[in-house]
Structure formats: C-alpha cells, structure tokens
C-alpha positions as CSV (number, residue, x, y, z in Angstrom):
1,M,2.0,-5.9,17.2
2,V,-0.4,-6.7,20.7
3,V,-1.3,-4.4,23.0
4,R,-0.6,-5.4,26.8
5,Q,-4.0,-4.2,28.8
6,D,-2.3,-3.8,32.4
7,A,0.4,-1.7,30.4
8,L,-1.6,0.7,29.1
9,A,-3.8,1.1,32.0
10,H,-1.1,1.6,34.4
11,N,-0.1,4.5,32.1
12,V,-3.5,6.0,31.6
13,A,-4.0,6.2,35.6
14,T,-0.2,7.3,36.2
15,M,-0.5,10.3,34.0
16,A,-4.0,11.1,35.3
17,A,-2.5,10.9,38.4
18,F,0.5,13.4,37.7
19,A,-1.9,15.9,36.0
20,R,-3.9,15.7,38.8
21,D,-1.3,15.9,41.9
22,H,0.6,19.0,39.5
23,G,-3.0,21.4,39.4
24,L,-2.4,20.4,35.6
25,E,-5.2,18.9,33.1
26,L,-4.6,16.7,30.2
27,A,-5.3,16.7,26.9
28,P,-3.6,13.8,25.3
29,H,-2.5,13.6,22.1
30,A,-4.8,11.5,20.4
31,K,-2.5,11.1,17.2
32,T,-0.5,8.8,18.7
33,H,-3.1,6.3,18.9
34,M,-6.2,7.4,16.8
35,S,-8.3,4.6,18.6
36,A,-11.8,4.9,19.8
37,E,-10.9,2.4,22.6
38,I,-7.8,4.1,23.9
39,A,-9.2,7.4,24.0
40,A,-12.4,6.3,26.0
41,L,-10.2,5.2,28.3
42,Q,-8.5,8.3,28.9
43,L,-11.4,10.3,29.0
44,R,-13.1,8.1,31.4
45,A,-9.9,8.6,33.5
46,G,-10.5,12.7,33.4
47,A,-9.0,14.2,30.3
48,W,-10.4,17.5,29.7
49,G,-10.3,16.4,26.3
50,L,-7.8,15.1,22.9
51,T,-5.7,16.7,21.2
52,V,-5.0,16.0,17.4
53,A,-2.6,17.0,14.6
54,T,-5.2,17.9,11.6
55,P,-9.1,18.5,10.7
56,R,-9.2,15.1,9.4
57,Q,-8.1,13.5,13.1
58,A,-10.2,16.0,14.8
59,R,-13.6,14.4,12.9
60,A,-12.0,10.8,14.2
61,A,-11.7,12.3,17.8
62,R,-15.3,13.7,17.5
63,K,-16.6,9.8,16.7
64,F,-14.3,8.9,19.6
65,G,-16.9,11.2,22.1
66,A,-14.6,14.1,22.5
67,D,-16.9,17.3,23.4
68,R,-13.2,19.2,23.7
69,I,-11.1,18.9,20.9
70,M,-7.4,20.8,20.5
71,A,-5.8,21.1,17.3
72,A,-2.3,22.0,17.8
73,N,-1.3,23.4,14.5
74,Q,-2.3,26.8,13.1
75,V,-5.1,24.9,10.5
76,V,-5.7,26.7,7.1
77,D,-7.5,23.8,5.4
78,P,-10.9,24.9,4.3
79,A,-12.7,21.7,4.3
80,G,-11.3,21.3,7.5
81,L,-12.2,24.5,8.7
82,A,-15.8,24.3,7.8
83,W,-16.2,20.9,9.3
84,A,-14.9,22.6,12.6
85,A,-17.4,26.0,12.3
86,G,-20.1,23.2,11.0
87,E,-20.0,21.6,14.4
88,L,-19.3,24.4,16.6
89,E,-22.9,25.6,15.3
90,R,-24.4,22.5,15.2
91,D,-23.4,21.4,19.2
92,P,-23.1,24.8,21.4
93,S,-21.4,22.3,24.2
94,F,-18.7,21.5,21.8
95,E,-15.2,23.3,22.1
96,F,-12.4,23.7,19.5
97,L,-9.4,25.0,20.2
98,S,-6.6,25.4,17.2
99,F,-3.2,27.6,17.6
100,A,-2.2,30.6,15.3
101,D,1.0,32.1,14.9
102,S,0.5,34.4,12.3
103,V,-2.2,37.3,10.8
104,A,-2.3,35.4,7.9
105,G,-3.5,32.4,9.7
106,I,-6.1,34.5,11.7
107,G,-7.7,35.7,8.2
108,I,-7.8,32.2,7.5
109,L,-9.5,31.3,10.4
110,A,-12.0,34.3,10.2
111,R,-12.9,34.1,6.6
112,H,-14.0,30.2,7.6
113,A,-16.3,31.2,11.1
114,G,-19.7,30.5,11.8
115,S,-21.6,32.1,14.1
116,R,-19.7,31.2,17.4
117,P,-15.8,32.4,16.9
118,F,-13.1,30.0,16.7
119,R,-10.8,29.9,19.9
120,V,-7.0,30.5,19.1
121,L,-4.2,29.9,21.3
122,V,-1.9,31.9,19.8
123,E,1.4,30.0,19.8
124,L,5.0,31.1,21.4
125,G,8.1,29.2,19.6
126,H,11.9,28.9,20.0
127,E,14.9,29.6,17.8
128,G,15.2,26.4,16.0
129,G,11.9,24.8,17.1
130,R,9.0,24.1,15.0
131,A,6.1,26.7,14.5
132,G,5.4,29.5,16.5
133,C,6.5,33.1,16.7
134,R,9.7,33.9,17.7
135,S,9.3,37.0,19.8
136,L,7.6,38.3,22.3
137,D,6.5,41.3,20.2
138,D,5.5,39.1,17.0
139,L,2.7,37.1,19.4
140,L,1.3,40.3,21.2
141,A,0.6,41.5,17.2
142,V,-1.1,38.6,16.1
143,V,-3.3,38.7,19.5
144,A,-3.7,41.8,19.0
145,C,-5.2,41.2,15.3
146,A,-6.9,37.9,16.6
147,Q,-9.2,40.6,19.4
148,E,-9.7,42.9,16.4
149,T,-10.9,40.1,14.1
150,P,-15.0,38.9,13.9
151,G,-15.1,35.2,14.0
152,V,-11.9,34.9,16.1
153,E,-11.2,35.0,19.7
154,P,-7.7,34.5,21.0
155,V,-8.2,33.1,24.5
156,G,-4.5,31.6,25.7
157,V,-0.9,30.7,24.6
158,A,0.6,27.4,23.2
159,G,3.6,26.3,23.1
160,Y,5.8,22.9,22.2
161,E,9.5,22.3,24.7
162,G,10.0,18.6,23.0
163,A,12.3,19.9,21.0
164,L,14.8,21.6,23.4
165,K,17.7,19.4,24.4
166,T,18.4,20.8,28.5
167,A,15.9,21.4,31.4
168,D,17.2,24.8,32.2
169,D,16.7,25.5,28.3
170,V,13.2,24.2,28.9
171,R,12.6,26.5,31.9
172,K,13.3,29.7,30.1
173,Y,11.0,28.8,27.2
174,L,8.7,27.8,30.2
175,D,9.8,31.5,31.1
176,A,8.6,33.2,27.9
177,L,5.4,31.3,27.7
178,R,4.2,32.5,31.8
179,E,5.1,36.0,30.7
180,A,3.4,35.8,27.2
181,V,0.2,34.7,29.1
182,E,0.4,37.7,31.6
183,Y,1.1,40.0,28.3
184,L,-2.2,38.1,26.8
185,R,-5.1,40.4,29.4
186,V,-7.7,37.5,28.3
187,R,-10.2,36.2,31.6
188,H,-9.2,32.7,32.2
189,P,-6.2,32.0,29.8
190,I,-5.0,28.5,28.5
191,L,-1.7,27.7,28.7
192,T,-0.9,24.0,26.6
193,V,2.5,22.4,26.4
194,G,3.8,19.5,25.1
195,G,4.1,17.0,28.0
196,S,6.2,14.0,27.1
197,Q,9.8,14.9,27.4
198,W,9.6,17.3,30.2
199,F,6.6,16.9,32.2
200,D,8.3,16.7,35.5
201,V,9.9,20.8,34.5
202,I,6.5,21.5,33.1
203,G,4.7,20.3,36.6
204,R,7.3,22.5,38.8
205,E,7.6,25.6,36.8
206,L,4.2,26.3,35.9
207,V,2.7,25.5,39.5
208,A,2.1,29.1,40.6
209,T,1.2,30.3,36.7
210,Q,-2.5,32.2,36.5
211,A,-4.0,29.6,33.6
212,R,-5.3,26.9,33.0
213,I,-2.5,24.2,31.9
214,L,-2.9,22.1,29.4
215,L,-0.6,19.3,28.7
216,R,-0.7,17.5,25.0
217,S,1.3,14.3,26.1
218,G,0.5,11.0,23.9
219,A,3.2,8.5,23.5
220,Y,2.8,8.5,27.4
221,V,-0.3,6.1,26.2
222,T,1.8,2.9,25.5
223,H,5.4,4.0,26.3
224,D,8.1,2.1,24.3
225,D,11.7,0.1,25.0
226,G,13.4,2.6,23.4
227,Y,13.1,6.7,22.8
228,Y,11.0,7.3,25.4
229,R,12.5,5.1,27.7
230,E,15.7,6.4,27.0
231,R,14.0,10.2,28.1
232,T,10.7,9.8,30.2
233,P,10.4,11.7,33.6
234,F,10.4,9.1,35.3
235,N,14.1,8.3,34.9
236,R,14.5,11.7,37.2
237,M,11.4,11.2,39.6
238,A,9.4,8.2,41.4
239,G,7.0,6.1,39.4
240,E,7.1,4.6,35.8
241,L,5.6,4.5,32.5
242,R,5.2,0.5,31.2
243,P,6.5,-0.3,27.5
244,A,2.3,-1.4,26.4
245,L,3.5,-2.4,23.0
246,E,5.6,-6.1,21.3
247,V,5.6,-7.4,17.7
248,W,6.0,-11.0,17.6
249,A,7.2,-12.3,14.4
250,H,8.8,-15.5,13.3
251,V,12.2,-16.8,12.2
252,L,12.0,-16.9,8.6
253,S,15.7,-17.9,7.6
254,T,19.2,-18.3,9.5
255,P,21.4,-17.9,6.3
256,E,24.7,-17.3,8.1
257,P,25.6,-18.1,11.8
258,G,24.8,-15.3,14.2
259,L,22.4,-13.9,11.6
260,A,18.9,-14.2,11.5
261,V,16.3,-13.4,8.9
262,V,12.6,-12.5,10.8
263,G,9.0,-11.9,9.5
264,M,8.6,-8.3,10.8
265,G,9.6,-5.2,8.5
266,K,9.1,-1.3,8.2
267,R,5.2,-1.9,7.7
268,D,4.8,-3.9,10.9
269,A,6.8,-1.9,13.5
270,P,8.3,1.9,13.8
271,Y,11.9,2.5,12.6
272,D,12.4,6.3,12.7
273,E,13.4,7.0,16.2
274,G,15.6,3.6,16.9
275,L,15.1,-0.2,15.7
276,P,12.9,-2.9,18.0
277,V,14.2,-4.0,20.8
278,A,14.2,-8.1,21.0
279,R,13.0,-9.3,24.3
280,R,15.3,-12.7,23.7
281,A,18.9,-11.7,25.6
282,G,21.8,-11.2,22.8
283,V,19.2,-10.5,20.1
284,T,19.9,-7.4,18.3
285,V,17.8,-5.7,15.4
286,T,20.8,-4.5,13.0
287,K,18.4,-3.4,9.9
288,M,14.6,-3.1,9.2
289,Q,13.8,-4.0,5.4
290,D,9.5,-3.5,4.1
291,Q,8.6,-6.9,5.1
292,H,12.4,-8.3,7.2
293,A,14.3,-7.4,9.8
294,L,17.7,-8.5,9.6
295,V,18.7,-9.5,13.4
296,R,22.2,-10.9,15.2
297,G,22.1,-13.4,17.9
298,D,23.4,-16.9,18.8
299,G,20.8,-19.8,18.9
300,L,18.2,-18.6,16.9
301,E,16.5,-21.7,14.2
302,V,14.0,-21.2,11.8
303,G,10.5,-21.3,13.3
304,D,11.6,-19.4,16.5
305,L,9.0,-17.0,17.9
306,L,10.6,-14.0,18.9
307,A,8.8,-10.3,20.5
308,F,10.1,-7.2,20.6
309,G,9.5,-4.4,21.7
310,I,9.3,-1.0,19.8
311,S,10.5,2.6,19.6
312,H,8.3,5.5,19.1
313,P,4.4,4.9,19.6
314,C,3.7,7.6,17.4
315,T,4.5,5.9,14.4
316,A,3.9,2.3,15.5
317,F,0.0,2.2,15.9
318,D,-0.5,4.4,11.9
319,K,0.9,0.4,10.5
320,W,-2.2,-1.3,12.1
321,R,-5.9,-1.1,11.7
322,E,-6.7,-3.7,14.6
323,L,-4.3,-4.8,17.7
324,P,-4.9,-7.7,20.0
325,L,-5.4,-6.3,23.6
326,V,-3.9,-9.3,25.5
327,D,-3.8,-9.6,29.4
328,Q,-0.7,-10.6,31.2
329,D,-0.7,-14.4,30.3
330,Y,-1.3,-13.2,26.0
331,R,-5.0,-14.1,26.2
332,V,-6.7,-11.7,24.2
333,V,-9.8,-10.1,26.0
334,G,-10.4,-6.8,23.5
335,T,-9.1,-5.8,20.0
336,I,-7.9,-1.9,19.8
337,H,-9.4,-0.1,16.2
338,T,-7.5,2.4,14.6
339,D,-8.7,5.1,12.4
340,F,-5.8,6.9,10.8
C-alpha cells in the first residue's frame, strides 16, 4: 500500500479550509491513521487537537505532539484514566476531554481523577444509534451528577450523526444537540460532532450555535474509492477530496478464462465496507481471502502489476506499520509510520 503525497496534502488543506470557512474547528480522528507524520500535517494545518477512541490511542497521540486530545468514548479503563490523570498533573497546558453518558461513568472518572478534574462532554445519542443518552432529561441528569461530583467538570455536549441516513434526520438530531447545549449552563461550552458524511449539513445548521464546534472527521484525510467516495458531502457541494491510498499487487495465477488470482488479501487491504476497486478498466474484485483476491477481467496475465483503490480508510492503515509516501510519478519521497 502506498500513500499519494499530493492527495494527502490536498485533503488536509481542504478540510482545514472548510472548517475555517464555516466557523468550526477540526479535531481530526487519529484512529483512522495513527500516524505521527499525518498527525503533524493536520496539526500544522490548524487542527484544534486530535480525537482518539481509546486511552492507548491517546498515549500515542500525545507522542505525536498533540497538546489537546479528545477521547470520543466513555473512558472506564483504570489504567487509561490513571495515565490521563498523571499527564494532566505533569503538564498544566495539556487538555484532555472524554465523553460520558451515565452516572456510573461519572463515578468511574471521579474515582481516578487527580488534582485537575476530568473535563467531560456529555453525550446525546439517538434511537437506534450508538452510545449516548437517549433523551434530554437523561443527559441533564448526567450533567447534574457531573456538576456535583468532585474531580469531574462538564464542559459541553457530544454527538455522533454518522449512523443517520438522511439530511432531515441529521438536522433534527443537530437541533436536539443544540437544545442540549442551551440547557447545559456552562461558560464557553463545546459541542462536538462526527463530521465525515454530513459536515455540509453541520456547517449550515450549527453556524449560529453559541458553542465551540469541534468536528471529529477522520476518513477525509485519505478519502477512498468506495464507501466515502459515495457518501462525501462534496458530492453535494463544490470541492473534492481525493483518494490517497493505493494497493499494488501482482497477478499470481489465471486458472480460468476471465479469472485471476492477485497477491492482495485481507491482511493488505480493507474489505469491511466494500472491496478494493481496480484502477484498470474492466477488472473487478469479487472475493478477498487472507493473502489473495479473486478478480474478474479479460486480458490479465501472470506477472501483471495492478493498482487498486480502497474502501474505508479506517481499516486500511492498521494493516501496515510503514507505508511509502509517493509523489505523482510514484517516486518514494518519505515514509508514513503507524502506531496501532
């Protein structure tokens, strides 16, 4: 797998500009790449900080140079919370945010807090969604608990709109998040949302919200040729993201007419949200195995070298520890390292 330098740089600049132009701030989700080199690009482009999914990722993001980290989960791991409390104690300038959607979660945070409180974003979910309080009343009960609990400080509201299917559903959910912020009664509140599939709607709907809006967009950084190519908001507005990841593999066998076996498998490329997309016209991936892909297409010969775009970057990077960074002529100009 290679990373195309021009597409990577374009995507980082494009999302930084979108956030800036819409009065938003970008807290890119580092779970996508877990790379110090890519994190540095995002931070230099003006990112607020980095979002992570786990305490282990938070520790890596700290090594990447992030002074602000948002854990987009309710953190309950004692070892992870001990690390976060220690890091807050060690560095007064370090900012660490995490989610909470229950009184039990607040209690766990309080038991592991140090001299600086854990700052929490109380999460509002939606029916059929992922985590998060399912009603405003439930959210306000968690907020009240956090306000009364030493070692915990509520600072805003969190949401995730990525599972919603229509723009109308997203707008209704954003209205609920905005209402939650209004009820929060904290100074300079934060509102954070996902921001990969619906950031155009977010940019329009939250423009007047009296809160600091943090987008946790992640997959944009390398985009793809499948899942996000079909769902990017740039299908609905001017601009574009460019696919930056390619897998190159040889044809190993042509056992039947129109069938070829390629040396690319599940250990090399993602397959959970669509199969790799062949760059050669008329060639289609039909099945992925551990170390092989079955493709259909005429004229393929043993030894042919094929390029494939990927679908779903969030399960692409974790398959590699080092990836060549290439220019437009496929000259290697650097290395992308990952820390999963």
